[in-house]
N, C-alpha and C positions, 0 to 999 in steps of 0.2 A: 132485498135481502138474502133470497137466496147462492144470488150471485158472487156477492158480498163476502160468500161463506165458501165459497168450493176455490174463486179465483185466491184462497189462501195454501188450498189444497193442492196446485197445479203449483203454485212457486212465481204466480204474476201478481202483477199489479194495476189498478185502472190506468197512474201515470204509464207502466212500462210498456203496456200496452199500443197508448197512447205516444210516447220516444219511438217504439217498436213502428209507428208505420211513419214518423217521417225520417225519410232517408239518407235525409241529410241533418240530424237530430248530432250528429257527431265526422264533421265536414273538414276534411283534413287536405292541403293540399303539400307534397312531401317531396323528395324525389323524384321530380317528376309524373308521377300519380299524383288522381284525385281519388282520395280514402270514402265511403261513405259508412253510415250505418249499416247498411240494405242497397245490395245491386239494386240496379234502374231498371224497369221494365225485361221482370225475371220471367213474365206470365205470357211474354211475346207481346205488351203491348204497354204504355205509358201512359199512366195514372193517373190521374188530380195534387196527387204528392210528389212523382217523379217531377210532371212536368215542374211545380213551384221550384222542387231541388236543384233542377239543371236553371235555373234562374241562378238561385245564387250560387251554383256552381260557375253560370256563365260572369257572370260579378267579382267572385274572385278571383276567377281567371284575367280577364282583364284587367282588373290593379296589380296581378305580378310588373311591375315595369320592365322586364329584361324580354318578358315575355316574343316567341320569336314562334313559334309551330301547337297545336292544337292536332291530337287524335283522336276520333271517339272508333270505336270499334265494338261492333252490335254483336254480340257473341248466344247466336239464335242456335235451334237446334233442328237439326236438315232441314223439318216440314215448317221452322217457319223460316230462312232464307226461300226455302223455293214460293209461298205464298210473297216472299216480298214482303216481310211483317218486318225483319231485320232490318231491311234496307229503308221501310218507312223508318222504323226509329231514327237510324243513325239520321235522315235528313231532319228528322224533326229536333233534334239534338242539336243538330251544324247548326241551325237555322234561330236554335234561342239562345247560341252560344255566339251565334254573330250579331244576334240585335244587342249582345252588351259594347260593340264596338269593336270589334276581334271583327280584324281583316277576315275576307271568305279563302282569302286564294293561301292563309294559315292556317284554314281548318281542309284534314285528311279524313272520307268518311271510309269506314272497310268493316267488312261485312266478312269474318275469318270461322271458322271452323268448333263448336264448341269442344271439350276436351273431357269434360266432365259436366254432373249437371254444375256443380257450387260454381262451377264458369259462367253461369245463362243471365245474360243483363249486359246493360251498356260498363263501357267499358273505356276512361276517360286518362286520355295522358298527355301529359305539354315539353317541350322542350323548352331552354332558354338560355340569354350571352350573359355571359359573368357580369356580376354587377360592377360598372362603370364608377369612379370614385365619385360623390356628388362635385358639384360645379359652385354649392352656395349653402349655406341657415339660414334659419328661421334666428335670428337675436331677438329679437322682444314683439312681443305682437297684442295687441289690445281689444277687446273688441272679438267679432266675427272675422279669423281668419283661416281660408282654403287653399290646401292647391293640389295641384293634378294635372294627367297629361289634355282631356278631355272634359267637355260638361260631365257627363256621366261616371269622372271618377276622379271629384274634388271629392276631400276630404278634410272637415279640419286640424292646421297643422296648429305646435306647439312651439315654445322657443327652445332652441336647439336641433327638431326636425330635422335634417337633410335636405337640397331640392337640385335633382338631375336637371341633365338640358332635356328641354321640350316640354316640361315641367311652367303652369302656369298659372301665377298669385293672383289671388283675391279679397280686396278686401272689403268688409256686409257694411251700411249707414254708422256712423259712427266708428266704423272701425279703423285699425291704422297697424302699421307693420315694417321693424327694419328686418334687411335683409342686409348679410355680408356675403360676398360673391368670394370665392377662392382668389381673384387680385389683391385682394384686399382693398377692393371698393365697399362701398354705403352704401342701398339704397333705401329708401324710408319712405311706403308707399301712405298715402293719404288718403279717406270715403271714401267705397267707391270708387276704387283700382282694377283694373286686374291688365298686368305684367305677363310678360312670357320669356321664358329664360329661354334663348335663342343659338346661346355660341358661346365655348368661350374655352382656347384655349392659353397654354402658357405654354414658351420657350425655356430652355436651357437658362438664358441668358434674361428670362422674371420676363421680356418682354412679351406682350398679348394679342389676342384677339376677342373681344366679347362684342356682344350684338343682343343688342335687347329689345322689345316691343311694347307699347302702350297701347295696349289697345280702348280702353276710357280711364279718366280721370285723370291723374296729379300723383308723379313721384318727380322726389329729389333725392343728387346723387351728389357725392363724395368720392371724387374718380382719384386713387390712387398717381402720381406722376411718377409716367414712369412709359416704356418704348411702346409701339403695336398702336392700337385702333380700340376704340370704346364709342360704339354708336347704340342711339338710341335709336327703334323707329317710329315715328309716328301716321296717320292717315297721311296726313302733311308736307310728314316733311321729315328729313334722317340732325337727327343733332349728331355731332361728328367732336370727340375732347382726346386731351392727353394727362388733363390733369389739371380740377379744376371744383369746382361745388355749384352746382348751377342744381333749377326741374323745370320740368316739361311738359305743358297738361293740353291732354285732350279733350273734346267737347263732345258730344253722342254726333254730333253736325258739323261742325264748328271749325276752325281752326287753330295751329297748332300755335300753342303761349310759352313762350322759353325766358328764361329770367336766369341771365348767370349772374352770380355773386360773387364767386373769382376765379379766377384765370378767363380764356377766351374757351367759347365754342360755337362751332360753323354746321350752318341752319342751312338744308339744301333741299332743294327737292330739281325733276326734270327742269323744270324754268327759269331757275336762278340759285343764288344764297348767297347767304352774307356771314361775318360774324361781329360775334359778339363776346365784345368786352367783360371784368367783372364792373356791375355795379347799374348793368345797360339789357335790356329785353326789348323782345320784337315779339311778331305774329306773323305764319303762314298757313296760306291754302295753297287745297291740293293743285291749284291749279291756277295763284299765281305765284308771284318771284314772293321773298318776304320782305315783311314792310321794314324802313330804314330804324335800327334801333331808337332805343329811348331811356331818359334816363330813369329807374326804379326811385321812388320812393323811400327818403332814408329812413334810417334805422329806428325806431323813437326811441326815446329814453324815461327808463323807468324811475318812477318816484317814489315807490310803496308799496309794497314792502320790503326792503332790500335786504332785510335776514329777520330774525327774530319771531315772535311768534305775530298771526295776521289779526290785525284790530277793523281797521275801516274797509277794509279789502283791497284790491290792488286798481290801481292805477298807473298811468302813463303819457308826457305826450305826445302825439302824435307827429309823424310828419308834415308839412303846410299842403295844405294842397291833394292832399292824403285823405279821405273823408269814410275809409273802412278800419276794420282791420282782422287781425286774425295772431289769436291768440291759444297758446298749449301749457298745458300740466301735468308732470305726469311724477310716479314717484322714485324718479333718477335722472339727472344731472344727462345722462346723453337720452332722455326722451322715448324709455321702448317699454314703462309698463307702467299699466293703468291711465293711463296716455288718455289727455280728452282733448279735446281740438274743437276751438269756439268761435266764432267770425261776427263779427255785428257793423255800426255805423258809426258815428256819433264819437261824441264823446266817453275816452279815454277811462272808464269806473267803469270794473264789474266788481258785482259781491257772490262769488262762486261756492258752488254749497257741497265739500269738503269733509270727507272723513278724514277722521284726528291720524296726529300722523307732521310727515317734515314731507311738505311740495317742491317740483324746482316747476318755474316758468317762463315764460320769455315771449313775446310781444313785436308781429310788424305788422307799419301799414303798406294798406292797400289801398291804388289810386282808385278813378273813376272807372280807366276800360279793364278793370280788373289785374294791373298786373302790384305783385308783389315784391316787398326790399326785402331787404337782408335780416333775420334777428333783431334784438335788442340783448344786451348781455345778461343770463342766466342766472335769476335768484333764485337764494327759496325761502321757505317761512314755515313755518309752523301750525298746524290745527289745535287746538285743543280744546278734552272737552265740554 
């Protein structure tokens, strides 16, 4: 009770004291400097609040796309320079910043003299490269989709967010994403997929060099026809195209599966290569030549609904000798919003649980080896309350 009476007289509050105890309460990275609510290590040592704040600073620095270097200056009085307190503080700060994934070669530690008591403590500055134009954008996403340069910097992304070289994009279970690249191509990421944007350059004549890596999962690509190279690399081989529609799937330890829907794709590794035309698919392992191309299942025939209200459910006639199916639902005909991806075996009939409104759907047949054929025509239907 006495404390509650004294604090207002001092012009303070309990919440104000708590905020002052957190140096990162006002963390800002601007104009090449890290600005904090209070200096770190002003007493000649780093307390628990200082260390926690250092971790937040390190994380914020690691998320800067063009970060080139970080300088940690421990400005301490002469006595603390002599007894090594300044060097110790700067070393601890450097280690904390390095633990966030910033290479130690980019971190400089200095212990300059202090000019005034107000300057005492750690001062952290940084330099950055000029921002590079994005090489792509997230066109649409459903479910948990994240992007970043490393596991430590992965952050959720939304439609419209830019993507830069070196970014990896990951979809979670049941999630999907559509990416638009600067050359006009589009990528569709299926659930549990990780892709790295390795390189993308465009010449004045719009010829291109595009390099992507599929670490896991399945990617469908619609590649614009133009000069140059477009390659998707997996653990087993490289798929190179000029203008086509195809899918690449990479299992955890198994071979890479390629399905060419339109055009021609060359699938190669050091053991051999093969051209795969539209309507054909193949597989390739890291230590073996690709298999001979095989015919993909033909597209199913959609029976109902073709339009109008959803009454008795979805039904279709699958391809002969293709026991499986894959079906997609979305709020738009581009399949970028509220996407649902379903799969199963047997009879071509399904009654999905959907919110009211207009939905678009398409279905593809899957053979006994896991190869998926072309999509059916897209149809729309309405779900009423």
